[in-house]
C-alpha positions as CSV (number, residue, x, y, z in Angstrom):
1,M,14.0,8.6,2.3
2,I,10.5,7.2,1.5
3,I,10.7,8.4,-2.2
4,G,14.1,6.7,-2.5
5,G,12.8,3.5,-1.0
6,F,10.0,3.4,-3.6
7,L,12.5,4.1,-6.3
8,L,14.5,1.1,-5.3
9,L,11.3,-1.0,-4.9
10,G,10.4,0.0,-8.5
11,Y,13.7,-1.2,-9.8
12,G,13.4,-4.4,-7.8
13,V,9.9,-5.1,-9.2
14,C,11.1,-4.5,-12.7
15,A,14.1,-6.8,-12.3
16,V,12.1,-9.6,-10.7
17,F,9.0,-9.5,-13.0
18,H,10.8,-8.3,-16.2
19,I,8.5,-5.4,-16.6
20,P,9.4,-3.3,-19.7
21,L,9.1,0.0,-17.9
22,P,11.8,2.1,-16.2
23,G,12.1,1.2,-12.5
24,S,11.6,4.9,-11.5
25,V,8.2,4.9,-13.2
26,V,7.1,1.7,-11.5
27,G,8.3,3.0,-8.2
28,M,6.3,6.2,-8.8
29,I,3.2,4.2,-9.6
30,I,3.6,2.1,-6.4
31,L,4.1,5.3,-4.4
32,F,0.9,6.8,-6.0
33,V,-1.1,3.6,-5.0
34,F,0.2,3.8,-1.5
35,L,-0.8,7.5,-1.3
36,L,-4.2,6.8,-2.6
37,T,-4.8,3.9,-0.2
38,G,-3.5,6.0,2.8
39,L,-0.7,3.6,3.6
40,I,1.7,6.5,3.1
41,K,0.6,10.0,4.3
42,L,1.1,12.9,2.0
43,E,2.9,14.9,4.8
44,W,5.6,12.2,4.9
45,V,6.7,12.9,1.3
46,E,5.5,16.5,0.8
47,N,8.6,18.4,1.8
48,F,11.0,16.4,-0.4
49,S,8.6,16.4,-3.3
50,S,8.1,20.2,-3.0
51,F,11.9,20.6,-3.1
52,Q,12.0,18.4,-6.3
53,L,9.3,20.4,-8.0
54,R,11.0,23.7,-7.2
55,H,14.2,22.5,-8.8
56,L,12.7,20.5,-11.7
57,T,14.0,22.7,-14.5
58,L,17.6,22.2,-13.2
59,L,17.2,18.5,-14.1
60,F,16.1,19.3,-17.7
61,I,18.5,22.1,-18.8
62,P,22.0,20.6,-18.5
63,P,21.4,17.4,-20.6
64,I,19.7,19.4,-23.3
65,V,22.4,22.1,-23.5
66,S,25.2,19.5,-23.5
67,L,23.5,17.7,-26.4
68,F,23.1,20.9,-28.4
69,L,26.7,21.9,-27.8
70,S,28.2,18.6,-29.0
71,S,29.5,19.2,-32.6
72,T,29.2,15.5,-33.5
73,F,25.6,15.5,-32.4
74,L,24.8,18.6,-34.6
75,N,26.6,17.1,-37.6
76,I,24.6,13.9,-37.4
77,L,21.2,15.6,-37.1
78,H,19.2,17.0,-39.9
79,W,17.1,20.1,-39.3
80,N,13.8,18.2,-39.0
81,V,15.1,15.9,-36.2
82,F,16.6,19.0,-34.6
83,M,13.2,20.7,-34.6
84,I,11.6,17.6,-33.2
85,L,14.1,17.6,-30.3
86,I,13.5,21.3,-29.6
87,L,9.7,21.0,-29.7
88,S,9.6,17.9,-27.6
89,S,11.9,19.5,-25.0
90,V,9.6,22.6,-24.9
91,C,6.5,20.3,-24.5
92,C,8.2,18.5,-21.6
93,L,9.0,21.7,-19.9
94,L,5.5,23.1,-20.4
95,G,3.9,19.9,-19.3
96,S,6.0,19.9,-16.1
97,A,5.1,23.6,-15.5
98,F,1.4,23.0,-15.9
99,A,1.6,19.9,-13.7
100,V,3.3,21.9,-10.9
101,E,0.8,24.8,-11.3
102,W,-2.1,22.3,-11.1
103,Y,-0.6,20.7,-8.0
104,E,-0.1,24.0,-6.2
105,K,-3.7,25.0,-6.9
106,W,-4.9,21.6,-5.7
107,K,-2.8,21.9,-2.6
108,R,-4.1,25.3,-1.8
109,R,-7.7,24.0,-2.1
110,Q,-6.9,21.1,0.2
111,I,-5.6,23.5,2.9
112,K,-8.8,25.6,2.9
Protein backbone atom coordinates (compact mmCIF):
# COMPACT_ATOMS: atom_id res chain seq x y z
CA MET A 1 0.00 0.00 0.00
CA ILE A 2 2.79 2.42 0.89
CA ILE A 3 4.83 1.57 -2.20
CA GLY A 4 1.75 2.04 -4.39
CA GLY A 5 1.12 5.41 -2.76
CA PHE A 6 4.63 6.55 -3.58
CA LEU A 7 4.19 5.29 -7.14
CA LEU A 8 1.09 7.47 -7.53
CA LEU A 9 2.87 10.37 -5.84
CA GLY A 10 5.72 10.05 -8.33
CA TYR A 11 3.31 10.13 -11.27
CA GLY A 12 1.60 13.17 -9.77
CA VAL A 13 4.88 15.02 -9.23
CA CYS A 14 5.93 14.30 -12.82
CA ALA A 15 2.60 15.52 -14.16
CA VAL A 16 2.54 18.73 -12.11
CA PHE A 17 6.19 19.73 -12.53
CA HIS A 18 6.67 18.27 -16.05
CA ILE A 19 9.70 16.24 -14.97
CA PRO A 20 11.13 14.23 -17.89
CA LEU A 21 11.48 11.04 -15.82
CA PRO A 22 9.10 8.12 -15.43
CA GLY A 23 6.74 8.56 -12.51
CA SER A 24 7.80 5.21 -11.07
CA VAL A 25 11.41 6.39 -10.83
CA VAL A 26 10.42 9.67 -9.17
CA GLY A 27 8.21 7.77 -6.73
CA MET A 28 11.09 5.42 -5.92
CA ILE A 29 13.39 8.39 -5.28
CA ILE A 30 10.81 10.00 -2.99
CA LEU A 31 10.37 6.71 -1.11
CA PHE A 32 14.16 6.41 -0.76
CA VAL A 33 14.36 9.92 0.72
CA PHE A 34 11.56 9.11 3.15
CA LEU A 35 13.38 5.93 4.19
CA LEU A 36 16.65 7.82 4.68
CA THR A 37 15.02 10.51 6.80
CA GLY A 38 13.13 7.98 8.89
CA LEU A 39 9.66 9.25 7.96
CA ILE A 40 8.91 5.76 6.63
CA LYS A 41 10.25 2.77 8.54
CA LEU A 42 11.87 -0.05 6.58
CA GLU A 43 9.67 -2.60 8.35
CA TRP A 44 6.58 -0.98 6.80
CA VAL A 45 7.69 -1.77 3.24
CA GLU A 46 10.03 -4.71 3.80
CA ASN A 47 7.53 -7.55 3.30
CA PHE A 48 6.18 -6.28 0.00
CA SER A 49 9.61 -5.29 -1.31
CA SER A 50 10.99 -8.73 -0.42
CA PHE A 51 8.10 -10.30 -2.33
CA GLN A 52 8.90 -8.13 -5.36
CA LEU A 53 12.60 -9.00 -5.22
CA ARG A 54 11.82 -12.73 -5.10
CA HIS A 55 9.67 -12.46 -8.23
CA LEU A 56 11.72 -9.89 -10.16
CA THR A 57 12.72 -12.22 -12.97
CA LEU A 58 9.07 -12.93 -13.71
CA LEU A 59 8.71 -9.28 -14.69
CA PHE A 60 11.60 -9.42 -17.18
CA ILE A 61 11.10 -12.73 -18.96
CA PRO A 62 7.62 -12.44 -20.61
CA PRO A 63 8.22 -9.13 -22.46
CA ILE A 64 11.60 -10.30 -23.74
CA VAL A 65 10.28 -13.65 -24.95
CA SER A 66 7.27 -12.09 -26.66
CA LEU A 67 9.55 -9.66 -28.51
CA PHE A 68 11.85 -12.40 -29.72
CA LEU A 69 8.95 -14.59 -30.87
CA SER A 70 7.40 -11.83 -32.96
CA SER A 71 8.24 -12.52 -36.61
CA THR A 72 7.86 -8.88 -37.67
CA PHE A 73 10.24 -7.86 -34.92
CA LEU A 74 12.88 -10.34 -36.07
CA ASN A 75 12.49 -9.31 -39.72
CA ILE A 76 13.11 -5.65 -38.90
CA LEU A 77 16.19 -6.20 -36.77
CA HIS A 78 19.67 -6.70 -38.04
CA TRP A 79 22.00 -9.04 -36.16
CA ASN A 80 23.89 -6.19 -34.43
CA VAL A 81 20.71 -4.70 -32.94
CA PHE A 82 19.60 -8.19 -31.95
CA MET A 83 22.91 -8.75 -30.11
CA ILE A 84 22.58 -5.39 -28.36
CA LEU A 85 19.12 -6.37 -27.14
CA ILE A 86 20.35 -9.71 -25.84
CA LEU A 87 23.39 -8.19 -24.10
CA SER A 88 21.39 -5.36 -22.54
CA SER A 89 18.79 -7.84 -21.26
CA VAL A 90 21.50 -10.01 -19.72
CA CYS A 91 23.10 -6.93 -18.14
CA CYS A 92 19.75 -5.90 -16.63
CA LEU A 93 19.18 -9.37 -15.21
CA LEU A 94 22.72 -9.56 -13.81
CA GLY A 95 22.47 -6.07 -12.36
CA SER A 96 19.22 -6.97 -10.66
CA ALA A 97 20.71 -10.20 -9.33
CA PHE A 98 23.75 -8.42 -7.88
CA ALA A 99 21.52 -5.73 -6.35
CA VAL A 100 19.35 -8.36 -4.66
CA GLU A 101 22.42 -10.24 -3.44
CA TRP A 102 23.94 -7.03 -2.04
CA TYR A 103 20.64 -6.13 -0.36
CA GLU A 104 20.34 -9.56 1.27
CA LYS A 105 23.92 -9.35 2.62
CA TRP A 106 23.26 -5.83 3.89
CA LYS A 107 20.03 -6.96 5.56
CA ARG A 108 21.82 -9.87 7.28
CA ARG A 109 24.46 -7.47 8.61
CA GLN A 110 21.75 -5.15 9.96
CA ILE A 111 20.10 -8.00 11.86
CA LYS A 112 23.34 -9.00 13.64
